TILO-295933 format. One record per residue: residue in three letters; z, x, y of N, C-alpha, C in turn; residue number from 0. Coordinates in nm, 3 decimals. Each point is the difference from the previous one (the first is absolute). Layout:
# TILO-295933
<pt 'ALA' <Z X Y> <Z X Y> <Z X Y> NUM>
...
END
This chain:
# TILO-295933
<pt 'UNK' <5.125 -1.532 1.418> <0.027 0.062 -0.127> <0.133 -0.094 -0.058> 0>
<pt 'UNK' <-0.006 -0.025 -0.104> <0.121 -0.074 -0.070> <0.028 0.046 -0.133> 1>
<pt 'UNK' <0.137 0.045 -0.009> <0.052 0.027 -0.122> <0.005 -0.087 -0.116> 2>
<pt 'UNK' <-0.062 0.055 -0.118> <-0.030 -0.102 -0.113> <0.118 -0.002 -0.092> 3>
<pt 'UNK' <-0.011 0.146 -0.088> <0.085 0.000 -0.114> <0.014 0.164 -0.028> 4>
<pt 'UNK' <0.101 0.016 -0.082> <-0.005 0.145 -0.074> <-0.010 -0.030 -0.158> 5>
<pt 'UNK' <-0.078 0.064 -0.042> <-0.046 -0.004 -0.160> <0.092 0.118 -0.078> 6>
<pt 'UNK' <0.068 -0.070 -0.101> <0.084 0.096 -0.084> <-0.037 -0.037 -0.134> 7>
<pt 'UNK' <-0.020 0.115 -0.091> <-0.031 -0.011 -0.125> <0.111 -0.003 -0.088> 8>
<pt 'UNK' <-0.002 -0.092 -0.053> <0.140 -0.020 -0.090> <-0.032 0.009 -0.153> 9>
<pt 'UNK' <0.087 0.063 -0.094> <-0.042 0.000 -0.138> <0.064 -0.135 -0.086> 10>
<pt 'UNK' <0.099 -0.072 0.049> <0.063 -0.083 -0.048> <0.020 -0.105 0.086> 11>
<pt 'UNK' <-0.118 -0.124 -0.008> <-0.020 -0.089 0.101> <0.127 -0.123 -0.005> 12>
<pt 'UNK' <0.065 -0.012 -0.113> <0.117 -0.088 -0.021> <0.117 0.074 0.078> 13>
<pt 'UNK' <0.029 0.130 -0.027> <0.128 0.060 0.047> <-0.027 0.029 0.185> 14>
<pt 'UNK' <-0.113 -0.001 0.020> <-0.034 0.032 0.127> <0.008 -0.170 0.075> 15>
<pt 'UNK' <-0.032 -0.064 -0.065> <0.031 -0.162 0.066> <0.149 -0.033 -0.010> 16>
<pt 'UNK' <0.076 0.058 -0.082> <0.129 -0.035 0.013> <0.060 0.070 0.096> 17>
<pt 'UNK' <-0.051 0.135 0.022> <0.089 0.080 0.090> <-0.046 -0.057 0.142> 18>
<pt 'UNK' <-0.118 -0.048 0.032> <-0.048 -0.003 0.117> <0.042 -0.175 0.053> 19>
<pt 'UNK' <-0.020 -0.071 -0.095> <0.007 -0.144 0.019> <0.159 -0.030 -0.018> 20>
<pt 'UNK' <0.036 0.009 -0.132> <0.142 -0.046 -0.019> <0.116 0.052 0.060> 21>
<pt 'UNK' <-0.020 0.135 0.010> <0.091 0.102 0.064> <-0.010 0.004 0.150> 22>
<pt 'UNK' <-0.101 0.038 0.037> <-0.037 0.021 0.141> <-0.014 -0.115 0.070> 23>
<pt 'UNK' <-0.061 -0.134 -0.067> <-0.005 -0.110 0.076> <-0.170 -0.029 0.066> 24>
<pt 'UNK' <-0.087 0.094 -0.047> <-0.125 -0.027 0.073> <-0.076 -0.115 -0.083> 25>
<pt 'UNK' <-0.114 -0.052 0.034> <-0.023 -0.124 -0.043> <-0.149 0.036 -0.036> 26>
<pt 'UNK' <-0.047 -0.050 -0.114> <-0.143 0.002 -0.048> <-0.089 -0.078 0.062> 27>
<pt 'UNK' <-0.092 0.059 0.090> <-0.093 -0.070 0.098> <-0.129 -0.045 -0.109> 28>
<pt 'UNK' <-0.059 0.078 -0.059> <-0.109 -0.027 -0.069> <-0.033 0.098 -0.116> 29>
<pt 'UNK' <-0.075 -0.014 -0.085> <-0.031 0.089 -0.130> <-0.141 -0.022 -0.026> 30>
<pt 'UNK' <-0.039 0.122 -0.050> <-0.151 0.009 -0.040> <-0.016 0.077 -0.123> 31>
<pt 'UNK' <-0.043 -0.046 -0.130> <-0.041 0.061 -0.118> <-0.166 0.015 -0.010> 32>
<pt 'UNK' <-0.016 0.130 -0.039> <-0.132 0.022 -0.025> <-0.010 0.065 -0.167> 33>
<pt 'UNK' <-0.056 -0.091 -0.076> <-0.024 0.038 -0.117> <-0.101 0.125 -0.025> 34>
<pt 'UNK' <-0.100 -0.030 0.087> <-0.118 0.123 0.018> <0.053 0.133 0.016> 35>
<pt 'UNK' <0.086 -0.018 0.109> <0.071 0.132 0.068> <0.118 0.034 -0.070> 36>
<pt 'UNK' <0.088 -0.083 -0.085> <0.100 0.027 -0.074> <0.112 0.035 0.096> 37>
<pt 'UNK' <0.023 -0.077 0.092> <0.117 0.021 0.085> <0.055 -0.156 0.052> 38>
<pt 'UNK' <0.138 0.028 0.070> <0.050 -0.137 0.055> <0.055 0.057 0.125> 39>
<pt 'UNK' <-0.044 -0.102 0.097> <0.065 0.055 0.133> <0.087 -0.119 0.037> 40>
<pt 'UNK' <0.128 0.036 0.066> <0.080 -0.095 0.008> <0.045 0.024 0.154> 41>
<pt 'UNK' <0.013 -0.095 0.104> <0.019 0.036 0.131> <0.152 -0.071 0.035> 42>
<pt 'UNK' <0.052 0.092 0.066> <0.162 -0.061 0.015> <0.016 0.038 0.171> 43>
<pt 'UNK' <0.074 -0.134 0.056> <0.055 0.036 0.108> <0.135 -0.041 0.028> 44>
<pt 'UNK' <0.063 0.050 0.093> <0.147 -0.034 0.041> <-0.006 -0.126 0.040> 45>
<pt 'UNK' <0.110 -0.105 -0.038> <-0.010 -0.110 0.050> <0.002 -0.032 0.150> 46>
<pt 'UNK' <0.060 0.066 0.081> <0.003 -0.032 0.126> <-0.138 0.068 0.054> 47>
<pt 'UNK' <-0.078 0.099 -0.048> <-0.121 0.024 0.035> <-0.098 -0.134 -0.022> 48>
<pt 'UNK' <0.031 -0.036 -0.123> <-0.111 -0.107 -0.057> <0.019 -0.137 0.100> 49>
<pt 'UNK' <0.116 -0.017 0.034> <0.034 -0.123 0.085> <-0.041 0.000 0.132> 50>
<pt 'UNK' <-0.018 0.123 0.049> <-0.026 0.016 0.159> <-0.131 0.018 -0.019> 51>
<pt 'UNK' <-0.092 -0.019 -0.076> <-0.144 0.073 -0.027> <-0.093 -0.137 0.013> 52>
<pt 'UNK' <-0.012 -0.055 0.136> <-0.056 -0.141 0.015> <-0.151 0.005 -0.024> 53>
<pt 'UNK' <-0.053 0.083 0.094> <-0.131 0.020 -0.008> <-0.054 0.145 -0.058> 54>
<pt 'UNK' <0.095 0.092 -0.004> <-0.045 0.143 -0.070> <0.059 0.013 -0.126> 55>
<pt 'UNK' <-0.052 0.071 -0.084> <0.054 0.035 -0.118> <0.118 0.097 0.005> 56>
<pt 'UNK' <0.098 -0.036 -0.070> <0.133 0.102 0.013> <-0.019 0.125 -0.065> 57>
<pt 'UNK' <0.063 0.111 0.068> <-0.008 0.127 -0.084> <0.023 -0.020 -0.167> 58>
<pt 'UNK' <-0.091 0.073 -0.052> <0.060 -0.023 -0.144> <0.013 0.129 -0.089> 59>
<pt 'UNK' <0.041 -0.014 -0.113> <-0.002 0.120 -0.101> <-0.089 -0.066 -0.118> 60>
<pt 'UNK' <-0.098 0.076 -0.013> <-0.110 -0.015 -0.109> <0.044 0.077 -0.124> 61>
<pt 'UNK' <0.088 -0.065 -0.106> <0.003 0.072 -0.118> <-0.119 0.005 -0.092> 62>
<pt 'UNK' <-0.032 0.115 -0.036> <-0.120 -0.011 -0.110> <0.026 0.074 -0.118> 63>
<pt 'UNK' <-0.024 -0.090 -0.106> <0.035 0.021 -0.108> <-0.111 0.017 -0.092> 64>
<pt 'UNK' <-0.048 0.124 -0.047> <-0.119 0.042 -0.092> <0.040 -0.046 -0.151> 65>
<pt 'UNK' <-0.072 -0.082 -0.057> <0.021 -0.018 -0.138> <0.008 0.099 -0.091> 66>
<pt 'UNK' <-0.074 0.107 0.005> <-0.017 0.119 -0.076> <0.106 0.078 0.060> 67>
<pt 'UNK' <0.100 0.067 -0.099> <0.123 0.074 0.022> <-0.078 0.129 0.095> 68>
<pt 'UNK' <0.081 0.024 0.100> <-0.031 0.128 0.101> <0.147 0.050 0.015> 69>
<pt 'UNK' <0.022 0.121 0.029> <0.098 0.073 0.071> <0.015 0.025 0.132> 70>
<pt 'UNK' <0.079 -0.047 0.054> <0.002 -0.002 0.158> <0.089 0.118 0.038> 71>
<pt 'UNK' <-0.020 0.111 0.055> <0.086 0.086 0.064> <0.027 -0.021 0.132> 72>
<pt 'UNK' <0.107 -0.037 0.036> <0.029 -0.020 0.149> <0.032 0.134 0.074> 73>
<pt 'UNK' <-0.025 -0.024 0.134> <0.030 0.121 0.079> <0.037 -0.075 0.162> 74>
<pt 'UNK' <0.067 0.088 0.038> <0.077 -0.033 0.127> <-0.117 -0.019 0.118> 75>
<pt 'UNK' <-0.117 0.029 -0.046> <-0.094 -0.007 0.111> <-0.031 -0.141 0.032> 76>
<pt 'UNK' <0.011 -0.106 -0.085> <0.030 -0.125 0.042> <0.090 -0.046 0.103> 77>
<pt 'UNK' <0.116 0.038 -0.011> <0.139 -0.030 0.067> <0.066 -0.114 -0.063> 78>
<pt 'UNK' <-0.011 -0.086 0.077> <0.097 -0.124 -0.055> <-0.050 -0.127 0.062> 79>
<pt 'UNK' <0.053 -0.117 -0.037> <-0.030 -0.130 0.035> <0.167 -0.045 0.100> 80>
<pt 'UNK' <-0.033 -0.049 0.118> <0.118 -0.042 0.046> <0.028 -0.147 0.039> 81>
<pt 'UNK' <0.113 -0.044 -0.048> <0.026 -0.161 0.046> <0.129 0.009 0.072> 82>
<pt 'UNK' <0.014 -0.123 0.094> <0.117 -0.034 0.098> <0.058 -0.100 -0.098> 83>
<pt 'UNK' <0.131 0.025 -0.006> <0.062 -0.097 -0.095> <0.123 -0.073 0.074> 84>
<pt 'UNK' <0.059 -0.109 -0.036> <0.115 -0.100 0.055> <0.111 0.068 0.001> 85>
<pt 'UNK' <0.030 0.058 -0.150> <0.119 0.077 -0.022> <0.006 0.105 -0.099> 86>
<pt 'UNK' <-0.024 0.109 0.072> <-0.023 0.138 -0.083> <0.100 -0.002 -0.123> 87>
<pt 'UNK' <0.123 -0.049 0.027> <0.113 0.030 -0.091> <-0.027 -0.087 -0.135> 88>
<pt 'UNK' <-0.027 -0.140 0.046> <-0.002 -0.060 -0.093> <-0.120 0.001 -0.110> 89>
<pt 'UNK' <-0.142 0.047 0.077> <-0.100 0.031 -0.076> <0.021 0.142 -0.083> 90>
<pt 'UNK' <0.075 0.087 0.056> <-0.008 0.101 -0.080> <0.108 -0.028 -0.121> 91>
<pt 'UNK' <0.108 -0.087 0.037> <0.074 -0.028 -0.127> <-0.077 -0.080 -0.108> 92>
<pt 'UNK' <-0.079 -0.101 0.055> <-0.071 -0.061 -0.100> <-0.114 0.083 -0.060> 93>
<pt 'UNK' <-0.049 0.105 0.040> <-0.082 0.103 -0.064> <0.069 0.049 -0.108> 94>
<pt 'UNK' <0.115 0.053 0.052> <0.075 0.097 -0.089> <0.072 -0.055 -0.131> 95>
<pt 'UNK' <0.017 -0.157 0.038> <0.050 -0.075 -0.119> <-0.106 0.001 -0.090> 96>
<pt 'UNK' <-0.126 -0.021 0.031> <-0.107 -0.025 -0.090> <-0.071 0.150 -0.045> 97>
<pt 'UNK' <0.077 0.096 0.020> <-0.055 0.145 -0.091> <-0.085 0.081 0.120> 98>
<pt 'UNK' <-0.011 -0.048 0.124> <-0.073 0.094 0.098> <0.095 0.097 0.058> 99>
<pt 'UNK' <-0.054 0.156 -0.004> <0.090 0.087 0.046> <-0.005 -0.004 0.142> 100>
<pt 'UNK' <0.093 0.006 0.079> <-0.001 0.014 0.141> <-0.006 0.162 0.045> 101>
<pt 'UNK' <-0.113 0.043 0.027> <-0.040 0.142 -0.004> <0.068 0.057 0.130> 102>
<pt 'UNK' <-0.010 -0.082 0.119> <0.058 0.030 0.127> <0.080 -0.103 0.025> 103>
<pt 'UNK' <0.118 -0.013 -0.021> <0.113 -0.124 0.032> <0.004 -0.019 0.131> 104>
<pt 'UNK' <0.028 -0.103 0.077> <-0.006 -0.067 0.138> <0.135 0.079 0.069> 105>
<pt 'UNK' <0.030 0.111 -0.024> <0.149 0.059 0.068> <-0.008 -0.044 0.139> 106>
<pt 'UNK' <-0.092 -0.028 0.080> <0.020 -0.021 0.122> <-0.015 -0.166 0.043> 107>
<pt 'UNK' <-0.036 -0.079 -0.101> <-0.012 -0.141 0.005> <-0.134 -0.036 0.058> 108>
<pt 'UNK' <-0.090 0.106 0.021> <-0.131 -0.025 0.019> <-0.115 0.012 -0.077> 109>
<pt 'UNK' <-0.004 0.104 -0.086> <-0.118 0.071 -0.068> <0.043 0.017 -0.137> 110>
<pt 'UNK' <-0.098 -0.025 -0.093> <0.040 0.050 -0.132> <-0.130 0.003 -0.076> 111>
<pt 'UNK' <-0.018 0.086 -0.106> <-0.128 0.008 -0.076> <0.027 -0.038 -0.150> 112>
<pt 'UNK' <-0.098 -0.062 -0.074> <-0.013 -0.012 -0.124> <-0.111 0.027 -0.038> 113>
<pt 'UNK' <-0.021 0.011 -0.140> <-0.149 -0.001 -0.035> <-0.061 -0.079 -0.122> 114>
<pt 'UNK' <-0.100 -0.046 0.002> <-0.071 -0.095 -0.059> <-0.010 0.043 -0.162> 115>
<pt 'UNK' <-0.022 -0.090 -0.098> <-0.014 0.057 -0.134> <-0.124 0.117 -0.012> 116>
<pt 'UNK' <-0.077 0.008 0.099> <-0.106 0.093 -0.013> <0.023 0.127 0.100> 117>
<pt 'UNK' <0.122 0.007 0.056> <0.024 0.109 0.070> <-0.007 -0.010 0.153> 118>
<pt 'UNK' <-0.055 -0.130 0.038> <-0.022 0.009 0.123> <0.119 -0.013 0.087> 119>
<pt 'UNK' <0.005 0.062 0.109> <0.125 0.016 0.097> <0.019 -0.139 0.090> 120>
<pt 'UNK' <0.095 -0.072 0.009> <0.007 -0.125 0.064> <0.123 0.020 0.109> 121>
<pt 'UNK' <-0.028 -0.003 0.141> <0.090 0.015 0.083> <0.053 -0.131 0.055> 122>
<pt 'UNK' <0.120 -0.028 -0.007> <0.060 -0.113 0.046> <0.102 0.019 0.129> 123>
<pt 'UNK' <-0.053 -0.075 0.117> <0.067 -0.016 0.119> <0.051 -0.105 0.040> 124>
<pt 'UNK' <0.114 -0.015 0.049> <0.101 -0.088 0.031> <-0.074 -0.077 0.139> 125>
<pt 'UNK' <-0.016 -0.124 -0.018> <-0.031 -0.088 0.119> <0.098 0.007 0.100> 126>
<pt 'UNK' <-0.053 0.049 0.126> <0.095 -0.001 0.128> <0.072 0.116 -0.007> 127>
<pt 'UNK' <0.118 -0.011 0.045> <0.110 0.115 0.003> <0.050 0.055 -0.134> 128>
<pt 'UNK' <0.025 0.108 -0.019> <0.039 0.030 -0.131> <0.134 -0.056 -0.013> 129>
<pt 'UNK' <0.052 -0.028 -0.131> <0.099 -0.061 -0.054> <0.109 0.111 -0.006> 130>
<pt 'UNK' <0.146 -0.038 0.019> <0.102 0.081 0.005> <0.018 0.078 -0.139> 131>
<pt 'UNK' <0.009 0.137 0.010> <-0.014 0.066 -0.126> <0.106 -0.054 -0.104> 132>
<pt 'UNK' <-0.014 -0.009 -0.112> <0.099 -0.054 -0.098> <-0.034 0.040 -0.155> 133>
<pt 'UNK' <0.113 0.035 -0.072> <0.030 0.049 -0.128> <-0.072 -0.126 -0.098> 134>
<pt 'UNK' <-0.108 0.064 -0.113> <0.036 0.116 -0.055> <-0.129 0.079 0.078> 135>
<pt 'UNK' <-0.053 -0.031 0.077> <-0.153 0.054 0.064> <0.059 0.101 0.081> 136>
<pt 'UNK' <0.079 0.012 0.061> <0.048 0.118 0.099> <0.023 0.138 -0.096> 137>
<pt 'UNK' <0.060 -0.014 -0.116> <0.041 0.093 -0.066> <-0.093 0.052 -0.145> 138>
<pt 'UNK' <-0.103 -0.095 0.000> <-0.105 0.019 -0.113> <-0.085 0.106 0.024> 139>
<pt 'UNK' <-0.050 0.095 -0.090> <-0.047 0.106 -0.004> <-0.175 -0.027 0.011> 140>
<pt 'UNK' <-0.055 0.068 0.051> <-0.153 -0.010 -0.007> <-0.048 0.051 -0.141> 141>
<pt 'UNK' <-0.116 -0.084 -0.041> <-0.041 0.046 -0.146> <-0.158 0.024 0.008> 142>
<pt 'UNK' <-0.020 0.115 -0.065> <-0.147 0.020 0.005> <-0.089 0.011 0.139> 143>
<pt 'UNK' <-0.122 -0.029 0.012> <-0.089 0.003 0.113> <-0.033 -0.165 0.044> 144>
<pt 'UNK' <-0.038 0.000 0.104> <-0.062 -0.122 0.065> <-0.081 0.031 0.110> 145>
END
């Protein structure tokens, strides 16, 4: 058995690509458009997964954009996506500087949660040992749900 991808329905493809690619740093691997089915599929992979995938497909996220407007009501039944990051503080600062709410700040230098434009929870985990606690993250309040 091999893990392939998780599919997420998105309501605004441009906003989602900005979040996942420009802010989180994922890379677009491939794209499929179906005029007949009226949808676009965009497959994304983390750079380290993509680079280490010699003979096997890297784990991916499939963003599914249906051209006809739909309303997606998310639930916590999906859970979240998780990514290991080089510097949790730097990434959280980058996200916050670009208007992303840090729902669960990295108080402990190890874990944080943010949400995509469609309300999908994203867990960020520090690579290796936790970083030493530092401000403003230690004192920052949790916001909303994750």
